[in-house]
N, C-alpha and C positions, 0 to 999 in steps of 0.2 A: 777309484775305483770309477770306470770310466761311465762318460757321461752318454745318457741314450739321448738318441734324434728322436725329433716329433715323430719319424715314421717307424718307429720301432717301437712305440710304445701302440701303434694298430696292429692290430691281427687281419683285417679286411683292408683291403678300396674298395671303395666304387664310382667310377667315373661318368661325367655328364653324360648324355645319351648323345650319337649323332646320326644323322643332322635333328636339330635343334635349330629354328618346330619342325618340326616331319609333318607329312600326306598320310601316310600310312605305314609305314615301315622304320622300326628307329632300332639303335643298335644302342645295347649298353653291352660296359666291359667295365671288367672286376679283379681284383685280385686279394687269394688268402695266402698268410704263411702259414699255416698249421693246419693238418685234416679235420674239418668241421663240418657239419648239421649247416648249408645255408639256403630258404628261405627267399628267395625275391620275386615279389608281388608289383602288382600295377594296379595302381586306385585311379577310379574317374574324382571329375570334382565334387559329386558325393560323398563321397568317401569309401560308395562300395568296392568292392574288390574287382576289377574286372578279368584278371589272370595271374596267374603264377607261370614265372617264367620256370625259376628253376625249385628244386623239391626235393635234397638228393646229400646225401655223403662226397664232400670235392674233395679230393687231395689240392697238395698244394703246388698253386699257380696262376697264371692268367688266365682269363675265358673273358668269350664275346658271345652273347645273347642275343638272334634279333629274334624282335616282336614286332606283329604283322597288326594293325589295328584295323585291317579295311573291312573288317565285319563285326568289331563289335560296336553295340547299340551306343549312339549320342549318351 
């Protein structure tokens, strides 16, 4: 039986946002290995949902989403 690598055990990968820290715009990169319903949400420091960046059925691959937080309340 072949050993699975640690990366093979996960069906998705979520990278650190860039730039970090950011002023208004930041970019989140993620990848998935099978078709799945993906929801990517951003929360503020109080735990309140600030926005939903992705809420869709996504095909396998690597993705990048840019969030503009300029109009978000502090």
